[in-house]
N, C-alpha and C positions, 0 to 999 in steps of 0.2 A: 503493498499499501504505501504510496505518494506521501511525502510530508513536507513542511515547510524547510527542515533540514536538509531534506535532498534535493529541493528547486535553487535554496540559493546559491550553492557554489558555482550554477551555471550563470550565475550573472558578477560573482567575484572578480572575473578578470578583467572587466572594462567598465563595472560600475562600482563604487563605493558604497557598500552594503552596511545598513543601521539595523541593528537588532534593539538595541536599547534607546531610551529615551525616544521612541518613538509615538505618534498622537494617535490616541484609540480612536478608532476601533482596529486599529491598524498594528501587526505583529511585526513587520518590518517594513522598510523602505530601502531603494536602491535609487541613486544618483550618476547620472552621466554629464559629463561636461567636456565641451568640444572647444576650442579657442582656433582659428585661423586668421592669419593676416594676408593681405594683398599689397603689393607693393612693386614699383616700376624698375627694374635695375638694380636699383640700392634700397635697403631698408629705409633708410631717410627719406626716401621716396613714397612715403606710407600714402595707400589709397582706402583701404577698406579693413576693417574688422568683420569677422564673422563667427558669432557663437550659436552655437547648436546645443540644445539639453534636453534631458529626458529624467522624468521622476516616476517611478515604479513604486507602487503601494501592495504591498502583500496582506490580506487578511485570510482568517482561517474561519472556518464554522461546522458545526455539525449537518444543519439543515439549511440550505439556502433555498428561502421561500421568497416571494417576491418583495415583501416589506424589507427582510435585511439585505436584499440586492439593490433595492432603490436606497437605502442607508448607506451603504457603501459606496455606492456609486457617486452620490451626492456630495459625501465627505471626500471623497479621493479628488473629486473635481475641482471643490472648495479649495482643499490643502493645497493641491497643484497651483492654480490660480494666484494661489497668496506668495508663492514663492516666484512668481515671474516677474523680472524686469525689464520689460521691452525698451529699447532705446534703437538707434540708427542702425549697428551693427548685431542686433537680435535677429537672426533666422528663423528658429523656431523652439518651441520647449513642448515636448510632446510629454502628456500626462496618461500613464499606464495603471491598470488594477489587474491585480492577478488574485483570485478569489482560490483556495482551497476549500473543498466541502466533501462531508462524509457522503452527502445526498443532494440530488440537485433534482428538484420536480419538474415536469415537461413545461409547466407554465413560466417557470423560471426561464428555461432554455430557449424559450420562444422571444420571453422579453429581453433577454442578452443580445440578442441579434439586432434588437431595435434601438438600443441606448447607445447615444452619441453624442458628440460635443465637439465643437470646434470655435477658434476665438481667431480674430485677424486684429492687429494692434494697426493704429493709424493707416487705415484703407492697405495695410499689407508693408508698409515702410519699414515698420517698427516689428515684423514678422508674424507671426501666426503659431496656434496650437490646435494640437491634435489629440482625442481621447482613444485609449486604444483600453480593449477589457477582454479579459480570458478568465474563464471559471474551469477548474480540474475537478471532475468527480474522482475523488481518491479511491473508491473502492471498484468502480467500474475502468478507470485510467481513462475514460472519454474526457475530451476537451470541448469547450463551446466559446464562441468568440465572437463578438461585432465585427464589422466589415473592417477596420482598421487595425483589430488584434492578430490578423491571419500571420504576421511576423512573429507573433510571441507564439502562438498557436505551433509553428512549424519548431522554434526550438525546444517547447515541452515536449512535442509529441517524438522529437527525435531523441529525446533522453528516455523517454517512456519506453520506446523501442529497444533502444540499448539495454534500460534496466532489465525489460523480459527476457531480451538473450541472455544476457548475464546470468540470471537465475533460472533460465531453461537448461543452459549448458551444466549449471550447477546442479541441477535435480538428476540428470543424465548421468553426470560422474558417481553420484551415490546410490 
């Protein structure tokens, strides 16, 4: 069965993962920051700064009913928005939510696909934000995501497949 301790190492290579001092109802948060500069011929001829960020919030629960899902969804978007400081060199800040649940009812699966947010700052001159959502049913190892959450889903699905093949090989050896 998949747990948060198994999922977090997938993100530690590129993200700063925080498991302590994380705002409720989340169990962990991962932050990614990228800064690039453009210049002509020499660095003193600076043209532009380009910042790209992502904040991933991790939540766990036993039963992901619609009320719990909407609560996680609302709080992740609000907390992510509060961390954004748009300016001329800001390209994007994506806000993602990963939920690990022991049971995900059919109604919640349908709602997951419909949940979305996006924001544009100063008509796009100060960047934009997108919202990604991924829910993992830990008992069946199935993933459910919104339209923008496909990238998160592929990362977690690849991990699940690797874990399954490792455990299958161990069972065959015994």
